[in-house]
C-alpha positions in Angstrom: 75.2 -20.5 -51.5 71.7 -22.0 -51.7 69.6 -20.7 -54.7 65.8 -20.2 -54.8 64.0 -21.9 -57.6 61.8 -20.1 -60.2 58.8 -22.3 -59.1 59.4 -21.1 -55.6 59.4 -17.5 -56.7 56.1 -17.9 -58.8 54.4 -19.6 -55.8 55.3 -16.5 -53.6 54.0 -14.2 -56.1 50.7 -16.2 -56.5 50.2 -16.1 -52.8 50.7 -12.4 -52.6 48.3 -11.8 -55.3 45.8 -14.0 -53.6 46.2 -12.2 -50.3 45.8 -8.9 -52.0 42.7 -9.9 -53.8 41.2 -11.1 -50.5 42.2 -7.8 -48.9 40.5 -5.8 -51.6 37.4 -8.1 -51.3 37.2 -7.7 -47.6 37.6 -3.9 -47.8 34.8 -4.0 -50.5 32.5 -5.9 -48.3 33.4 -3.6 -45.4 32.7 -0.5 -47.4 29.4 -1.9 -48.7 28.3 -2.7 -45.0 29.3 0.9 -44.0 27.2 2.3 -46.9 24.2 0.3 -45.9 24.6 1.4 -42.3 24.9 5.0 -43.4 21.9 4.7 -45.6 19.8 3.2 -42.8 20.8 6.0 -40.5 20.0 8.5 -43.1 16.6 7.0 -43.8 15.9 6.7 -40.0 16.8 10.3 -39.5 14.5 11.3 -42.5 11.6 9.1 -41.1 12.0 10.7 -37.7 12.0 14.3 -39.1 9.0 13.4 -41.2 7.1 12.0 -38.1 8.0 15.0 -36.1 6.9 17.4 -38.9 3.8 15.4 -39.4 3.0 15.4 -35.7 3.6 19.3 -35.5 1.4 19.8 -38.5 -1.5 17.7 -37.1 -1.0 19.2 -33.6 -1.8 22.6 -35.0 -4.3 21.5 -37.5 -7.8 23.2 -37.3 -9.3 19.9 -38.1 -8.1 18.6 -34.6 -8.8 21.8 -32.6 -10.4 21.0 -29.4 -14.0 22.2 -29.7 -16.0 20.4 -27.0 -15.2 19.9 -23.3 -17.8 17.7 -21.6 -17.7 17.8 -17.7 -20.0 15.6 -15.9 -20.5 14.7 -12.1 -20.6 18.2 -10.9 -23.0 21.2 -10.9 -22.9 23.9 -13.5 -21.0 26.5 -11.3 -18.2 24.0 -10.4 -18.2 22.8 -14.2 -17.3 26.3 -15.2 -14.6 26.6 -12.5 -12.9 23.4 -13.5 -12.7 24.3 -17.1 -11.1 27.6 -16.1 -8.5 26.0 -13.9 -7.8 23.0 -16.3 -5.1 24.8 -18.1 -6.7 24.2 -21.5 -6.4 27.1 -24.0 -7.9 27.9 -27.5 -4.6 26.6 -29.1 -4.9 23.2 -27.7 -5.8 20.3 -30.1 -6.8 16.7 -29.8 -3.1 15.7 -29.9 -1.4 18.6 -28.1 -3.5 18.5 -24.9 -1.6 17.1 -21.9 -4.1 14.9 -20.0 -1.9 14.4 -16.9 -1.5 18.1 -16.5 -5.2 18.8 -16.9 -6.0 16.0 -14.5 -3.6 17.4 -11.9 -5.0 20.9 -12.3 -8.6 19.7 -11.8 -7.8 17.6 -8.8 -6.2 20.4 -7.3 -9.6 22.0 -6.7 -10.6 21.6 -3.0 -14.0 20.3 -3.9 -12.9 17.6 -6.4 -12.0 14.3 -5.1 -10.9 12.6 -8.3 -11.2 13.1 -12.2 -11.1 10.7 -15.1 -10.3 12.3 -18.5 -10.9 10.7 -22.0 -10.3 12.0 -25.5 -12.9 11.4 -28.2 -11.6 11.9 -31.7 -11.3 14.4 -33.2 -12.5 17.4 -31.1 -13.8 16.4 -27.8 -12.5 16.0 -24.2 -14.7 14.2 -21.6 -14.0 15.0 -18.0 -15.7 12.8 -15.3 -15.2 14.4 -12.0 -16.2 13.2 -8.6 -16.8 16.1 -6.1 -16.3 16.0 -2.3 -19.2 15.6 -0.1 -18.8 17.5 3.1 -20.4 15.5 6.1 -19.2 17.5 9.2 -17.1 20.4 10.5 -14.3 19.6 12.7 -13.0 22.2 15.2 -9.3 22.3 15.7 -7.2 25.5 15.6 -9.2 26.2 12.5 -12.5 24.8 11.3 -12.3 22.1 8.6 -14.6 20.2 6.5 -14.4 16.4 6.5 -15.8 14.0 3.7 -17.8 10.7 4.1 -14.5 9.0 4.7 -13.6 11.1 7.7 -10.9 12.9 5.7 -10.2 16.6 6.2 -10.3 18.0 2.7 -10.5 21.9 3.1 -10.7 24.7 5.6 -14.1 26.2 6.1 -14.6 29.4 4.1 -17.3 32.2 4.3 -19.2 30.7 1.3 -19.2 27.1 2.5 -22.3 25.4 3.8 -22.0 25.4 7.6 -25.4 23.7 8.3 -23.4 20.5 9.3 -22.8 18.5 12.5 -19.8 19.8 14.4 -17.1 17.5 15.7 -15.7 18.7 19.0 -13.2 17.4 21.5 -10.2 16.7 19.4 -6.7 18.0 19.9 -4.7 19.4 17.0 -1.6 17.1 17.9 -3.4 13.9 18.7 -2.1 11.1 16.6 -5.4 9.2 17.0 -7.4 11.8 15.2 -7.6 9.8 12.0 -8.9 6.8 14.0 -11.4 9.0 15.8 -12.6 10.6 12.5 -13.2 7.2 11.0 -15.5 6.5 13.9 -17.2 9.7 13.4 -17.6 9.0 9.7 -19.1 5.4 10.6 -21.4 7.0 13.0 -22.8 9.5 10.5 -23.3 6.9 8.0 -25.3 4.8 10.5 -27.5 7.7 11.3 -28.1 8.2 7.6 -29.7 4.6 7.4 -32.2 5.5 10.2 -33.2 9.0 9.0 -36.3 9.5 11.2 -37.8 12.9 11.9 -35.7 13.3 15.1 -32.7 11.0 14.4 -31.3 12.3 11.2 -28.1 13.8 9.9 -29.9 17.1 9.3 -30.9 17.1 13.0 -27.6 15.9 14.4 -25.9 19.1 15.7 -22.6 17.9 17.5 -20.4 14.8 17.9 -18.1 15.0 20.8 -15.1 12.9 21.0 -13.8 12.1 24.5 -10.3 11.6 25.6 -10.4 7.8 25.0 -12.3 8.1 21.8 -15.8 7.7 23.3 -18.5 9.4 21.3 -21.4 11.3 22.5 -24.1 13.1 20.3 -26.6 15.9 20.5 -29.5 16.6 18.4 -31.3 19.9 17.6 -34.8 18.7 18.8 -33.8 16.5 21.6 -32.6 18.4 24.8 -30.3 15.6 26.1 -26.9 14.0 25.5 -26.7 10.6 24.1 -23.6 8.7 25.3 -22.4 5.9 22.8 -19.1 4.8 23.8 -16.7 3.7 21.1 -18.0 0.2 20.0 -20.9 -1.2 18.0 -22.0 2.3 16.9 -24.4 1.0 14.2 -26.2 -1.3 16.7 -26.4 1.5 19.2 -28.1 3.8 16.8 -30.6 1.1 16.1 -31.3 0.8 19.9 -31.5 4.7 20.2 -34.2 4.7 17.5 -36.3 2.2 19.5 -35.8 4.1 22.7 -36.8 7.4 21.2 -40.0 5.9 19.7 -40.9 4.3 23.1 -40.3 7.7 24.8 -42.5 9.4 22.3 -45.3 6.9 22.7 -45.2 7.2 26.5 -45.0 11.1 26.2 -41.7 11.1 28.2 -39.4 12.3 25.6 -38.9 15.7 26.8 -38.4 14.7 30.4 -35.1 12.8 29.5 -31.8 14.3 30.9 -29.5 11.9 29.2 -29.3 8.4 27.5 -26.3 6.1 28.1 -25.9 3.4 25.5 -22.5 2.2 26.5 -23.7 -1.2 27.6 -23.8 -4.6 25.8 -27.5 -5.3 26.2 -29.3 -2.3 27.5 -29.5 1.5 27.6 -29.8 3.6 30.8 -32.2 6.6 30.4 -31.8 9.3 33.0 -34.9 11.5 33.5 -34.8 15.0 35.0 -36.1 13.7 38.4 -35.2 10.0 38.2 -33.3 7.1 36.3 -35.0 4.3 34.4 
């Protein structure tokens, strides 16, 4: 039977001792690492709680109470309405106010096109509002107001200004309405650039849209129809201005039955008894 030497036994013991020391060292390093991670988590949690507590304190601090709301871009009556519907309360502070919510509330007003909000530390909120400008009334199943881009933005109500041109001839279900209203808007803008005593938006009473999008216009002080067609509206308004001036100078303005400008290089004036 083979015997194990004393040296060999001592070597085995040393190896076991060495392994045990390595294991203890590894466990010690692991424990130290876990302690560091635990301390980091605890510290982070404490910092988060501190930040939350600090934010809550500042959010309710009288020093940051919202004291001034400055609204520009609208008249006094509309300014009061916007503050009322903004959702801002006496408890709101510089930090607690929700700008996105206030903006949504303000832009929900039918007469507001857009709103820009800005905080000014420590107590002021600035609201720059752009109000809608009604340029005409469109007759469909209901009466609607359209803006300078030809977009419908609200129904006509009893307290709205109705001293505006009326757009007729459109069908409720016509998918071309947006295209036609863009032309109407372009036409109104062209008339604004002329703005003579007889040819002005104030004197414009009706814009009729034909089945193919041809436009005809009527003025309060001119007892005749002006047919424009659908192209080069700005140029035709310029031509109409010259024709009206010539008719005034020759004292024949109120003998006119109609004016047709749907020609590339001329206009046809129909008089009550003849055509020129």
